[in-house]
N, C-alpha and C positions, 0 to 999 in steps of 0.2 A: 469687438464688432460680432455680432451673431453668426453663427455658420449656418449653412442649410441644416446640419444635424441637429443645432437647437432648435430650429423651427420646427422640424419635422419629427426629430428623434423623439421627444417628450410625448407628442400628441399618439403616435403609434406605440410608444410603450405603455400608455394607459390602456391600450386594447388588451393585455395580457396581465393577468394577475401575479404570474410567476413564469418564470423559464425553470422548469424543474430539471435537475439533471439526475445521475443515477438512474435506477430501474424506472421511475415515473418518466424521465426523459428518454430514455430506450424505448419505453413502450409508445410514446409520442413519435418518436423517429421511425419505429416499424408502421404506425397508422398512417404516417405522413407518405412513407415509400410505398405501402401497399396500395393506398388510395390513388397516389400518383400513377404508378404502374398501370393498375387498373383503367383510368382515364385515359392514357397515352395508347395503350395498347386498344383499347374499344373505338378510340377515335379514329386511329391509323387505320385499322381495319376495315371501318367504315367508308373512310375517304380512298383507300387504296383498292377496294373491292367494287366500288360502284362509282358512277358518276351522280353524287346527289346535287339536288337544287341548291341555290345560292342558302336558302335558310338554312339545310340540314348541314351544307359545307360550314357554315358560319358556327353552327352548334358544336360540331365535331372539332372544328379548329379551337374553339375556346375550351373543349376538354383536353385536347394535346399540350395546349400552352398551358392550362391551369395545372396539368398534372406534372410538368416541368417543374414548374414554380413550386408547387407543394413537395415535390422531391426535394428542392434545393431549400426549402424551409423559408421562402421570400414573399413577403406580405401575406402571411398566412390566413389572417381575418379576413381581409379582402378577398383573396383569391378563392377561400373556401366558401362564403358567401355567393361570390359568382359562380363558382361550379355547382352549388346547391340550385341555383336558381336555373343554370344552364341543364342541368340533368332532369330537373323536373319538368322544363320545356320538352326535353327530348321525351321523356315519358310520357305526357300528355299530348305529344303531337297525333296528327290523325294518322300518318305512317307506321306509328310506332304502336298503336292500340292494337294491331293486328299480329303482333309478333308476341312471342313467349317470354323475351327479355325485358318485358317493361317494367317488372319488378325489381329487376337489377338496378336500373336507372333511378328508382326511387331509393333502394338501398345506398348506392351511391351517393345521393343526395344526402339522406340521413347522415352518413359517416362526413361528409363535408361539413355539413351545419355542425357537426360534434368537434369536429377538428378546428372549425373556426372559434367555437366557442372556448375550448381547452388551451389554443396557443400552439406554439410551434416545438416547443421544448427548448432545452439548452442546446442541442444538437442541430443548429439551425442558422441560415444566414439573419434572420430576424434576431436571434439573440445577439450575435457578434455587432450588429448595426445600432439596435434599440434596446438592449439588456441593460442590466444594471453594471455599472462600472464603479470601480473600488478607488477612491482617490487617497493616495498617502499623505498626510500633512505633516508627517515627522521629519521628513527630507529638509536638511539644513542647506540654505543657499540655493535650493532650486525651487522651481515653482511646483505646483501639484502634478504630480505623475499619474496618469491613467491606466 
């Protein structure tokens, strides 16, 4: 009987070429954490500092939630793409064009797209859920162990 992991795990695994460990994996962890912290901080400051309209509230709520998901390394390609679109919308919105931090949102969008393309790395929830598994076929008397 197929499990939900069998149905969704292979499709999400195909989004990543590898789950690098060692120094490349640590680099992806730093990239995920720095982007997630920046998104969470900028979204929180705007939401707590003023009373934004419903569109701006939704944009910054997406930034906060996306930052938390990226720090955890959960659904990285999907969240990275969503955050990139969100940051571009913030940068191109009419209230943002007058401010000096428009380029910061463009930069965050570029980093989010890059992270979506590279994947989460070995130290992420994605790697544990959708990463490659080792199956030991040499065990006698037992089924394959994962």
